[in-house]
VEXDREN-2710 file (C-alpha; in Angstrom, 1 decimal):
% VEXDREN-2710
k/r/px/py/pz
1/UNK/0.0/0.0/0.0
2/UNK/2.8/2.4/1.0
3/UNK/4.8/1.6/-2.1
4/UNK/1.8/2.2/-4.3
5/UNK/1.2/5.6/-2.6
6/UNK/4.9/6.5/-3.1
7/UNK/4.6/5.6/-6.8
8/UNK/1.5/7.8/-7.2
9/UNK/3.2/10.7/-5.4
10/UNK/6.3/10.3/-7.6
11/UNK/4.2/10.2/-10.8
12/UNK/2.3/13.3/-9.8
13/UNK/5.5/15.1/-8.9
14/UNK/7.1/14.1/-12.2
15/UNK/4.0/15.4/-14.1
16/UNK/4.1/18.6/-12.1
17/UNK/7.8/19.1/-12.8
18/UNK/7.2/18.4/-16.5
19/UNK/4.4/21.0/-16.6
20/UNK/6.6/23.5/-14.9
21/UNK/9.5/22.9/-17.3
22/UNK/7.0/23.3/-20.3
23/UNK/5.8/26.6/-18.8
24/UNK/9.3/27.9/-18.3
25/UNK/10.1/26.9/-21.9
26/UNK/7.0/28.8/-23.2
27/UNK/7.9/31.9/-21.2
28/UNK/11.5/31.7/-22.6
29/UNK/10.2/31.4/-26.1
30/UNK/7.8/34.3/-25.6
31/UNK/10.6/36.5/-24.3
32/UNK/12.8/35.6/-27.2
33/UNK/10.0/36.3/-29.6
34/UNK/9.6/39.8/-28.2
35/UNK/13.3/40.4/-28.7
36/UNK/13.6/38.9/-32.2
37/UNK/10.6/40.7/-33.6
38/UNK/12.6/44.0/-33.6
39/UNK/15.6/42.2/-35.0
40/UNK/13.5/40.6/-37.8
41/UNK/12.3/44.0/-38.9
42/UNK/15.9/45.4/-38.7
43/UNK/16.4/49.0/-39.6
44/UNK/12.7/49.6/-40.1
45/UNK/12.1/48.9/-36.4
46/UNK/15.0/51.0/-35.1
47/UNK/14.1/54.0/-37.3
48/UNK/13.0/56.1/-34.2
49/UNK/14.6/56.7/-30.8
50/UNK/11.4/55.5/-29.2
51/UNK/11.6/52.0/-30.6
52/UNK/15.3/51.8/-29.7
53/UNK/14.5/52.7/-26.1
54/UNK/11.7/50.1/-26.0
55/UNK/14.2/47.4/-27.2
56/UNK/16.7/48.3/-24.5
57/UNK/14.0/48.3/-21.9
58/UNK/13.0/44.7/-22.9
59/UNK/16.7/43.7/-22.5
60/UNK/17.1/45.3/-19.1
61/UNK/13.7/44.4/-17.6
62/UNK/12.5/41.1/-19.1
63/UNK/10.0/40.6/-16.1
64/UNK/8.1/43.7/-17.4
65/UNK/7.7/42.5/-21.0
66/UNK/5.3/44.6/-22.9
67/UNK/3.2/42.4/-25.2
68/UNK/4.1/43.7/-28.6
69/UNK/2.5/41.4/-31.2
70/UNK/1.2/39.1/-28.4
71/UNK/-1.9/38.0/-30.3
72/UNK/0.1/37.0/-33.4
73/UNK/2.7/35.2/-31.2
74/UNK/0.0/33.3/-29.4
75/UNK/-1.6/32.3/-32.6
76/UNK/1.6/31.1/-34.1
77/UNK/2.3/29.0/-31.0
78/UNK/-1.1/27.3/-31.1
79/UNK/-1.9/24.2/-33.1
80/UNK/-4.1/24.8/-36.1
81/UNK/-7.7/23.4/-36.0
82/UNK/-10.4/23.5/-38.8
83/UNK/-14.0/23.4/-37.8
84/UNK/-16.4/22.7/-40.7
85/UNK/-20.2/23.2/-40.4
86/UNK/-22.2/21.4/-43.1
87/UNK/-25.8/22.4/-43.8
88/UNK/-28.9/20.2/-43.9
89/UNK/-29.3/20.5/-47.7
90/UNK/-25.9/18.9/-48.2
91/UNK/-26.6/16.3/-45.5
92/UNK/-29.8/15.4/-47.4
93/UNK/-27.9/14.9/-50.7
94/UNK/-25.9/11.7/-50.4
95/UNK/-23.6/12.4/-53.3
96/UNK/-22.7/15.9/-52.0
97/UNK/-22.3/14.6/-48.5
98/UNK/-20.0/11.8/-49.6
99/UNK/-17.8/14.2/-51.4
100/UNK/-17.7/16.7/-48.5
101/UNK/-16.7/13.9/-46.1
102/UNK/-13.9/12.9/-48.4
103/UNK/-12.7/16.5/-48.6
104/UNK/-13.1/16.8/-44.8
105/UNK/-11.0/13.6/-44.3
106/UNK/-8.2/15.2/-46.4
107/UNK/-7.9/18.2/-44.2
108/UNK/-4.6/18.0/-42.3
109/UNK/-4.3/18.4/-38.6
110/UNK/-7.0/18.7/-35.9
111/UNK/-10.6/19.1/-37.0
112/UNK/-14.2/19.1/-35.9
113/UNK/-17.4/18.7/-37.9
114/UNK/-20.8/20.2/-37.0
115/UNK/-23.8/19.1/-39.1
116/UNK/-27.4/20.1/-39.5
117/UNK/-30.3/18.0/-40.6
118/UNK/-33.5/20.1/-40.5
119/UNK/-34.8/18.8/-43.8
120/UNK/-34.4/15.2/-42.8
121/UNK/-36.2/16.0/-39.5
122/UNK/-39.1/17.5/-41.4
123/UNK/-39.4/14.4/-43.6
124/UNK/-39.4/12.0/-40.7
125/UNK/-41.9/14.2/-38.8
126/UNK/-44.2/14.1/-41.8
127/UNK/-44.0/10.3/-41.9
128/UNK/-45.0/10.2/-38.3
129/UNK/-47.9/12.6/-38.9
130/UNK/-46.3/15.4/-36.9
131/UNK/-46.6/18.9/-38.3
132/UNK/-43.4/21.0/-38.7
133/UNK/-43.9/24.6/-37.6
134/UNK/-41.4/27.4/-38.5
135/UNK/-41.2/31.0/-37.5
136/UNK/-38.6/33.2/-39.3
137/UNK/-36.8/30.1/-40.5
138/UNK/-36.6/28.7/-37.0
139/UNK/-38.3/25.5/-36.0
140/UNK/-40.9/25.4/-33.2
141/UNK/-39.9/22.4/-31.1
142/UNK/-42.7/21.0/-29.0
143/UNK/-42.4/17.8/-27.0
144/UNK/-43.2/15.6/-30.0
145/UNK/-40.9/17.4/-32.4
146/UNK/-38.1/17.2/-29.7
147/UNK/-38.3/13.5/-29.9
148/UNK/-38.1/13.6/-33.7
149/UNK/-35.0/15.9/-33.8
150/UNK/-33.3/13.9/-31.1
151/UNK/-33.7/10.7/-33.1
152/UNK/-32.8/12.3/-36.4
153/UNK/-29.9/14.7/-35.4
154/UNK/-28.4/12.6/-32.6
155/UNK/-29.1/9.2/-34.2
156/UNK/-29.8/8.9/-37.9
157/UNK/-27.8/11.8/-39.3
158/UNK/-25.0/11.8/-36.7
159/UNK/-24.2/8.1/-36.9
160/UNK/-24.4/8.0/-40.7
161/UNK/-21.8/10.8/-40.8
162/UNK/-19.6/9.0/-38.2
163/UNK/-19.8/5.7/-40.0
164/UNK/-18.9/7.3/-43.3
165/UNK/-15.9/9.0/-41.8
166/UNK/-14.8/5.8/-40.2
167/UNK/-14.8/4.3/-43.7
168/UNK/-12.4/7.1/-44.7
169/UNK/-10.0/6.2/-41.9
170/UNK/-11.1/9.0/-39.6
171/UNK/-11.5/8.3/-35.9
172/UNK/-14.8/10.1/-35.7
173/UNK/-16.8/10.3/-32.5
174/UNK/-20.5/11.4/-32.6
175/UNK/-21.6/13.8/-29.9
176/UNK/-24.6/15.8/-28.8
177/UNK/-24.1/18.6/-26.3
178/UNK/-25.2/16.3/-23.5
179/UNK/-22.4/13.8/-24.1
180/UNK/-19.6/14.7/-21.8
181/UNK/-21.5/17.9/-20.9
182/UNK/-19.9/19.3/-24.1
183/UNK/-22.5/22.1/-24.7
184/UNK/-24.9/23.4/-22.2
185/UNK/-27.8/25.7/-23.0
186/UNK/-30.9/27.3/-21.6
187/UNK/-34.3/27.2/-23.0
188/UNK/-35.0/30.2/-25.2
189/UNK/-37.5/32.6/-23.5
190/UNK/-40.7/33.7/-25.2
191/UNK/-39.8/36.6/-27.5
192/UNK/-42.2/38.8/-29.4
193/UNK/-45.0/36.4/-28.5
194/UNK/-43.3/33.4/-30.0
195/UNK/-42.6/30.3/-27.9
196/UNK/-40.0/28.2/-29.6
197/UNK/-40.5/25.4/-27.2
198/UNK/-37.5/23.1/-26.5
199/UNK/-35.0/25.3/-28.3
200/UNK/-31.6/26.1/-26.7
201/UNK/-29.5/29.2/-26.7
202/UNK/-25.9/28.2/-25.9
203/UNK/-24.4/29.2/-22.5
204/UNK/-21.1/27.3/-22.5
205/UNK/-19.0/25.0/-24.6
206/UNK/-16.4/22.9/-22.8
207/UNK/-13.2/23.4/-24.8
208/UNK/-11.5/21.0/-22.3
209/UNK/-13.8/18.1/-23.1
210/UNK/-13.4/18.7/-26.9
211/UNK/-9.7/19.2/-26.8
212/UNK/-9.2/16.1/-24.6
213/UNK/-10.9/14.1/-27.4
214/UNK/-9.0/15.9/-30.2
215/UNK/-5.6/15.4/-28.5
216/UNK/-6.3/11.7/-28.3
217/UNK/-6.6/11.7/-32.1
218/UNK/-10.4/11.7/-32.2
219/UNK/-12.5/13.9/-34.5
220/UNK/-15.7/15.2/-32.8
221/UNK/-18.8/15.2/-34.9
222/UNK/-21.4/17.5/-33.3
223/UNK/-25.1/17.2/-33.7
224/UNK/-27.3/20.3/-33.3
225/UNK/-28.6/19.2/-29.9
226/UNK/-27.6/20.6/-26.5
227/UNK/-28.9/20.1/-22.9
228/UNK/-29.8/22.3/-20.0
229/UNK/-28.2/20.4/-17.2
230/UNK/-31.6/19.6/-15.8
231/UNK/-32.2/16.5/-17.8
232/UNK/-33.7/18.2/-20.9
233/UNK/-32.5/18.0/-24.4
234/UNK/-32.7/21.2/-26.5
235/UNK/-32.9/21.7/-30.3
236/UNK/-30.1/24.1/-31.1
237/UNK/-29.2/25.9/-34.3
238/UNK/-26.2/24.2/-36.0
239/UNK/-24.6/27.5/-37.1
240/UNK/-24.7/28.7/-33.5
241/UNK/-23.1/25.5/-32.3
242/UNK/-20.4/25.8/-34.9
243/UNK/-19.7/29.4/-33.9
244/UNK/-19.8/28.8/-30.2
245/UNK/-17.6/25.7/-30.5
246/UNK/-15.1/27.6/-32.6
247/UNK/-15.0/30.5/-30.1
248/UNK/-14.4/28.1/-27.2
249/UNK/-11.7/26.1/-29.1
250/UNK/-10.0/29.4/-30.1
251/UNK/-8.7/29.5/-26.5
252/UNK/-6.4/26.6/-27.2
253/UNK/-6.2/26.4/-31.0
254/UNK/-5.7/28.6/-34.0
255/UNK/-9.1/28.0/-35.4
256/UNK/-10.5/28.3/-39.0
257/UNK/-14.3/28.1/-39.1
258/UNK/-15.9/27.1/-42.4
259/UNK/-19.6/27.3/-43.0
260/UNK/-20.3/25.1/-46.0
261/UNK/-23.6/24.9/-47.9
262/UNK/-25.1/24.7/-51.4
263/UNK/-23.9/28.1/-52.6
264/UNK/-20.5/29.4/-53.5
265/UNK/-20.6/32.0/-50.8
266/UNK/-22.7/35.0/-49.8
267/UNK/-24.3/36.3/-53.0
268/UNK/-25.1/39.9/-53.9
269/UNK/-27.7/38.6/-56.3
270/UNK/-29.5/35.4/-55.1
271/UNK/-30.3/34.5/-58.8
272/UNK/-26.7/34.7/-59.8
273/UNK/-24.5/32.0/-58.3
274/UNK/-21.4/33.8/-59.5
275/UNK/-22.1/37.0/-57.6
276/UNK/-20.1/36.0/-54.6
277/UNK/-19.1/38.8/-52.2
278/UNK/-15.4/38.1/-51.5
279/UNK/-15.2/39.9/-48.1
280/UNK/-17.7/41.1/-45.5
281/UNK/-16.8/43.2/-42.5
282/UNK/-19.1/44.3/-39.7
283/UNK/-19.8/47.6/-41.5
284/UNK/-20.4/45.8/-44.8
285/UNK/-22.9/43.6/-43.1
286/UNK/-24.9/46.4/-41.6
287/UNK/-25.0/48.1/-45.1
288/UNK/-26.0/44.9/-46.9
289/UNK/-28.7/44.2/-44.3
290/UNK/-30.1/47.7/-44.5
291/UNK/-30.4/47.7/-48.3
292/UNK/-31.7/44.1/-48.5
293/UNK/-28.7/42.6/-50.3
294/UNK/-28.5/40.1/-47.4
295/UNK/-31.7/38.8/-45.9
296/UNK/-33.4/35.7/-44.5
297/UNK/-31.4/32.8/-43.2
298/UNK/-28.1/34.3/-44.2
299/UNK/-28.5/37.0/-41.6
300/UNK/-28.1/34.8/-38.5
301/UNK/-25.3/32.8/-40.3
302/UNK/-23.3/36.0/-40.8
303/UNK/-24.1/37.2/-37.2
304/UNK/-22.6/33.9/-36.0
305/UNK/-19.6/34.3/-38.2
306/UNK/-18.9/37.9/-37.0
307/UNK/-19.3/36.8/-33.4
308/UNK/-16.7/34.2/-33.9
309/UNK/-14.3/36.7/-35.4
310/UNK/-14.8/39.1/-32.5
311/UNK/-14.0/36.2/-30.1
312/UNK/-10.7/35.4/-31.7
313/UNK/-11.4/32.9/-34.4
314/UNK/-8.6/33.4/-36.9
315/UNK/-10.5/32.9/-40.2
316/UNK/-14.2/32.5/-41.0
317/UNK/-15.3/31.5/-44.5
318/UNK/-18.8/30.9/-46.0
319/UNK/-18.4/28.7/-49.0
320/UNK/-19.6/25.8/-51.2
321/UNK/-19.7/22.4/-49.7
322/UNK/-17.1/21.2/-52.4
323/UNK/-14.7/24.0/-51.5
324/UNK/-14.0/23.5/-47.8
325/UNK/-10.2/23.9/-48.4
326/UNK/-10.8/27.6/-47.8
327/UNK/-9.6/28.8/-51.2
328/UNK/-13.0/30.1/-52.3
329/UNK/-16.1/31.7/-50.8
330/UNK/-16.8/34.7/-48.7
331/UNK/-14.3/35.7/-46.0
332/UNK/-15.8/37.2/-42.8
333/UNK/-13.6/39.8/-41.1
END
C-alpha cells in the first residue's frame, strides 16, 4: 500500500515538474519572440529613438515584458484546427455529403465537424404525422418534435456521418451537447409572443472536453442538440453550435471556421451563383442588411460568423460544400 502511494506521489511530482518545465520553456520562447521581432524588422524597427528605447527596456527588464504582437505570437504557438459546419441540404444529398466527407477527411491536422439535418427531420416528422412549424426560418420544437429531432440529429444523421468518416479512416466520435457535458444551453425565452419550445441558446461549450478528445486523435462530430443540465435535451441551431464551439476552441487552438452549404458564398444577387461577395466586414454587413442585399437565413449565419471573429477565431469562410479547403467563398472579417 505504502509503495503504491509513493509511486503515485512520484508520478504526480514528475508530471508537475514536467508541466513547470514546459511553462518555463514557453515563457522563454515568448521572451525571445519579443526580442527577435525587432531584429526581424531590422532598420525599419529602429528608425526612431522611441523604438530603440523600447528594445533596450526589454533587454534590461524582461520581467516587465510589454506584449508587442502578443496576439500574433500566441496564434503562431497554437496548433491549427479546422471546424467545418455542413448544412442540412448537403446532408440530405448523399452524393454531396460523400464528397464533402472525403474532402473533410483530407484536411490535415486537428478538425471538428458540425452538421445540420433540418430537412431530414421535417421528412421524418411528416411520416409520423407530426406537423413542422417554422417562424422566421426557426423550428418550433414542442415535445413531439423534440423526440423527432433527437432521433434524427443525434441518431440517424450523426451516426451516418460518423460511420462514413470511419470508412475514410477518420477516428470520428459522434456527440450531442449532453455527451460529456460538451455544450450546455438554456431554453429560449418567449420573444415577441413566439414560444419556440424546447430550443436552446448556448451558455457554455467545454473546450476542455473537446480538446481532450482531439488530442487523443479523435474527430468530434457535433449534432445540433444541447442540454440544460436539468435532464432536458434542446434543439439548437447548427450554425450557432459551430460558432460557439469555434469560439471556445480558439482559447487553445488557431481556429479556422468554415460554413459550407449549397452556394459558392454570400451572394449579392440570389439569382446569380457567380455574384459572390469576397469579403464582408461588420460595417459591410450592416450596409447589406439595410439595403436588403443580405436577408433571410443568411442574416443569423453572418451574425454567428462575425461573433466568432470578434471572439478570436482566426478565419471564417462561408463557401460551397465542395470548397472546404478555404480557397473560395466569402471571408468574414
